[in-house]
C-alpha positions in Angstrom: 11.2 -97.3 50.9 14.1 -99.3 49.6 17.3 -98.8 51.5 19.6 -96.8 49.7 23.1 -97.1 49.1 26.2 -94.9 49.8 25.6 -92.9 47.0 22.5 -92.5 46.3 18.9 -90.9 47.7 16.1 -93.3 47.6 12.7 -91.6 46.0 9.3 -92.5 47.4 8.2 -95.0 45.3 4.2 -94.1 45.2 5.0 -90.4 43.6 7.1 -91.8 41.0 5.0 -94.4 39.7 2.0 -91.4 39.8 4.1 -89.2 38.1 6.2 -91.0 35.6 10.1 -90.8 34.7 10.0 -87.9 32.7 7.9 -85.8 35.3 10.0 -87.0 37.8 13.5 -85.7 36.3 12.1 -82.4 36.0 10.7 -82.9 39.7 14.8 -83.8 40.5 15.4 -80.6 38.1 13.4 -78.3 40.2 14.7 -80.1 43.6 18.2 -79.1 42.6 18.3 -76.4 41.0 22.1 -75.4 40.2 23.1 -79.4 40.9 22.5 -81.7 38.6 20.4 -84.6 39.9 20.5 -87.9 38.1 17.6 -90.7 37.8 18.9 -94.1 38.8 18.3 -96.5 35.7 15.6 -98.2 37.9 13.9 -95.2 38.4 14.0 -95.8 42.4 16.9 -93.3 43.8 18.7 -90.7 42.4 22.4 -89.3 42.8 24.0 -85.9 43.1 26.0 -85.5 39.9 27.6 -81.7 40.5 27.2 -78.4 39.9 25.6 -76.9 36.8 27.5 -74.9 34.7 25.6 -73.8 31.8 25.3 -70.1 32.2 29.3 -69.8 31.8 28.7 -70.1 28.4 26.2 -66.9 28.0 29.6 -64.9 28.8 31.4 -65.1 25.1 34.6 -63.3 26.2 35.2 -66.1 29.0 37.4 -68.5 27.1 39.8 -65.6 25.9 39.7 -63.9 29.5 40.9 -67.2 30.7 43.9 -67.8 28.0 45.1 -64.2 28.6 45.1 -63.7 32.3 44.4 -67.4 34.1 46.4 -69.8 31.3 46.0 -72.5 33.2 42.5 -72.6 33.7 40.0 -74.0 31.1 36.5 -73.9 30.9 36.1 -77.2 32.3 38.2 -75.9 35.6 36.3 -72.6 36.2 33.8 -74.2 38.8 36.9 -75.5 40.8 39.1 -72.6 41.0 40.3 -70.6 44.1 43.4 -69.7 45.3 45.1 -68.1 48.3 46.8 -64.8 47.8 48.8 -62.6 50.0 45.9 -59.9 50.7 43.0 -62.0 49.7 41.7 -65.1 48.4 40.2 -65.4 45.2 37.5 -67.6 43.6 35.5 -68.1 40.5 32.6 -69.5 42.0 31.4 -68.2 45.3 31.1 -71.7 47.0 34.4 -71.6 47.7 34.1 -68.7 50.4 33.4 -71.8 52.8 36.2 -73.3 52.7 37.9 -69.8 52.9 35.9 -69.0 55.6 37.0 -72.3 57.3 40.6 -72.0 56.8 40.6 -68.3 58.0 39.0 -69.1 61.2 40.7 -72.5 62.2 43.0 -71.1 64.7 39.8 -68.9 66.4 37.6 -70.3 69.2 35.3 -72.8 67.6 32.2 -71.1 69.4 33.1 -67.2 68.5 30.7 -66.0 66.5 31.4 -65.0 62.3 30.1 -62.2 61.3 30.1 -61.9 56.8 30.4 -59.1 55.5 28.7 -59.7 52.2 28.6 -57.9 48.7 26.5 -59.7 46.8 23.6 -59.5 44.6 22.2 -62.5 45.9 21.6 -63.5 49.6 23.1 -67.2 49.1 20.9 -68.6 51.4 19.2 -71.3 49.6 18.6 -74.4 50.9 21.3 -77.1 51.0 21.2 -80.6 49.8 22.8 -81.5 52.9 21.2 -83.9 55.0 20.4 -83.4 58.3 20.2 -86.3 60.9 19.4 -85.7 64.1 22.5 -83.3 65.0 24.3 -84.2 62.4 24.8 -83.2 58.9 25.8 -85.7 56.3 27.2 -85.0 52.8 25.1 -87.2 50.8 27.1 -88.3 48.0 30.1 -89.7 50.4 27.8 -90.1 53.7 30.7 -87.9 55.8 29.6 -85.7 58.4 29.6 -82.1 57.2 31.1 -79.5 59.2 31.4 -75.9 57.8 34.4 -75.1 60.2 36.4 -78.0 58.5 38.1 -77.1 55.4 38.7 -80.2 54.2 34.8 -81.0 54.2 34.0 -78.1 52.0 35.8 -80.1 48.2 33.6 -82.8 48.3 30.4 -81.1 49.2 30.9 -78.3 46.3 31.9 -81.3 44.1 28.8 -83.2 44.7 26.4 -80.3 44.4 25.2 -80.6 48.1 26.9 -76.9 48.4 25.9 -75.1 45.3 25.6 -71.6 43.9 23.5 -69.6 45.9 23.9 -72.1 49.1 27.1 -71.3 50.6 25.7 -69.2 53.6 23.2 -71.7 54.4 26.0 -74.4 54.7 28.3 -72.1 56.9 25.3 -71.4 59.0 25.3 -75.2 59.7 28.1 -75.7 62.4 28.9 -74.6 65.8 29.7 -71.1 65.0 26.8 -68.7 64.7 26.9 -66.5 61.5 25.9 -62.8 61.4 25.3 -61.9 58.0 25.1 -58.2 57.1 24.4 -58.4 53.5 25.3 -55.1 51.0 23.0 -55.4 48.0 21.0 -53.7 45.4 17.5 -54.1 46.8 16.4 -50.4 47.5 13.2 -51.7 49.3 15.3 -52.9 52.1 14.5 -51.9 55.6 17.4 -52.8 57.3 15.5 -54.8 59.5 17.9 -57.8 61.8 16.1 -61.1 61.6 17.5 -63.5 63.7 18.6 -67.1 61.9 17.7 -70.7 62.8 18.8 -74.1 61.8 15.9 -75.9 59.7 15.2 -78.6 57.2 13.2 -78.7 54.0 11.3 -81.9 52.6 10.4 -82.8 49.4 7.3 -84.9 48.3 10.2 -87.1 46.0 11.9 -87.9 48.9 9.9 -87.7 52.3 12.1 -89.4 54.6 15.5 -87.0 54.1 15.5 -83.5 55.6 18.0 -81.0 54.0 19.6 -78.4 55.9 18.4 -74.7 55.4 18.5 -71.6 57.4 15.0 -69.8 58.3 14.7 -66.1 59.0 12.4 -66.0 62.1 10.3 -62.8 62.8 12.5 -59.8 64.4 12.8 -60.3 68.5 13.0 -64.1 67.9 16.0 -66.2 69.4 17.6 -67.8 66.4 20.6 -70.7 67.1 22.4 -69.7 63.7 23.1 -66.2 64.0 21.4 -62.9 62.4 20.8 -61.5 58.9 20.4 -57.9 57.8 20.5 -56.7 54.4 20.2 -53.8 52.2 21.9 -51.1 49.8 23.1 -48.6 51.9 26.8 -49.7 54.2 25.9 -46.4 56.8 22.7 -48.2 57.9 24.1 -51.7 57.4 26.9 -51.6 59.5 25.9 -49.9 62.4 26.7 -51.9 66.0 28.0 -55.3 64.2 27.7 -57.9 66.6 30.9 -59.6 68.4 33.1 -61.9 66.4 35.4 -62.5 63.5 34.9 -60.3 60.5 35.3 -62.0 57.2 34.4 -59.5 54.0 33.1 -61.6 50.8 32.8 -59.5 47.8 31.1 -61.3 44.6 31.8 -59.3 41.9 27.9 -59.7 40.7 27.1 -56.8 43.8 29.1 -54.3 41.5 28.4 -55.4 38.1 25.6 -58.1 37.5 25.5 -58.4 33.2 23.8 -62.0 33.0 22.8 -63.1 36.3 22.5 -66.7 34.8 20.1 -65.9 32.6 21.7 -65.3 28.4 19.3 -62.5 28.0 20.2 -60.2 31.1 23.1 -58.2 29.9 22.5 -54.8 30.3 22.6 -52.1 27.3 24.3 -49.5 29.5 28.0 -48.6 28.8 30.9 -50.4 30.9 32.1 -47.1 31.7 29.2 -45.8 33.2 28.4 -49.2 35.0 32.2 -49.1 36.4 31.9 -45.7 37.7 29.1 -47.1 39.4 30.6 -49.9 40.8 33.4 -47.9 41.9 31.3 -45.5 43.6 29.8 -48.6 45.8 33.0 -49.3 46.6 33.5 -46.0 47.9 30.5 -45.8 50.1 31.1 -49.2 51.2 35.1 -48.6 52.5 34.2 -45.3 54.1 31.4 -46.6 56.4 33.3 -50.1 56.8 36.4 -48.1 58.4 33.7 -45.7 60.6 33.1 -49.0 62.4 36.8 -49.7 63.4 36.3 -53.4 62.9 39.5 -55.7 61.9 38.9 -57.6 58.9 40.3 -60.8 59.2 40.0 -62.1 55.7 39.1 -60.5 52.1 37.5 -63.3 50.0 36.5 -62.6 46.0 34.3 -64.4 43.7 33.8 -63.2 40.4 30.9 -64.9 39.5 31.3 -66.4 36.1 27.9 -66.2 34.1 26.5 -63.1 36.3 29.3 -60.6 36.1 31.0 -60.7 32.7 34.6 -61.7 32.7 35.7 -58.5 30.9 35.0 -56.8 34.2 37.1 -59.0 35.9 40.5 -58.0 35.2 39.7 -54.0 35.5 38.9 -55.3 39.4 41.7 -57.7 40.3 44.4 -56.4 38.6 46.9 -53.5 38.2 47.1 -51.0 35.0 49.5 -49.2 33.5 53.3 -50.0 33.3 56.0 -50.1 36.2 57.4 -48.0 38.2 54.1 -45.8 37.7 51.2 -48.6 37.6 47.8 -48.2 39.6 46.2 -50.8 41.3 42.3 -51.0 41.1 39.7 -49.3 42.9 39.3 -52.6 45.0 42.2 -54.2 45.1 44.0 -50.7 46.9 41.7 -51.5 49.9 41.3 -55.1 49.9 43.2 -56.4 52.6 43.7 -57.5 56.3 43.2 -54.3 58.5 43.0 -53.7 62.0 
């Protein structure tokens, strides 16, 4: 392999020669998934070129919702939108949850475990494109060390696509702090088994010398260095015996309503009013059983999930309704606030 530059990753030359340029580009797309990987002109290396956002266009209402409720945010700004509010943190793409988590835990002991209450239609535990070199994790586009406990590490990793949609939980697991994921999902077949998590690596035939950082579920009973995972749709089973540690709650609105799932043909024919009632019932059960755990939520983090949860639902979930002084807060906003 050629020695690679600061911002590029070299490819295995024999594999490239066998595949040809077009097939190599296709193979890179399969590796990148939600990250654009661009092949250098000479075909010997590739670069991380940022997150893909094509699925934003599946939501025809998104430009109008932005114009009416977030006029400072254009379509090109959606991927980078994140704001700290008094009672909760808000982002559109949920990768920014990692930055908010680092910020919320900055003053806490660095070896204290994180308990991530994760309401999401997806695990967000796909492999990253961060590179593991020995004990260090490197952001390839900048060659800087990625520390998930440092909020300043997240913007570059998200901008390059080293951490992308579907991998922010994996990135959180690459630090010193163990992460216990308690994943409230919509998978009715879940068994609520608790799996130890271990830091791991993934290699690809095109780039065999690079170890990309990931996290693996181990068989129950094994010892994991990264934390643990338990998932299922029933909050009563999920929040039994929460591990010790600081508790953060991440709510992706696609857990409540997943219209597109990143697919233009996915949208449901069920009426919005029915789907919103189901979403409210989910929230009622969640908050009821979370209260029984008697654990303090250090911070609430909400992601709207463009291209998954239709933007017409965002305002219903996030805004107050009615006119002052009798305006009512949404079912989510009534209860999303630090407690304890």
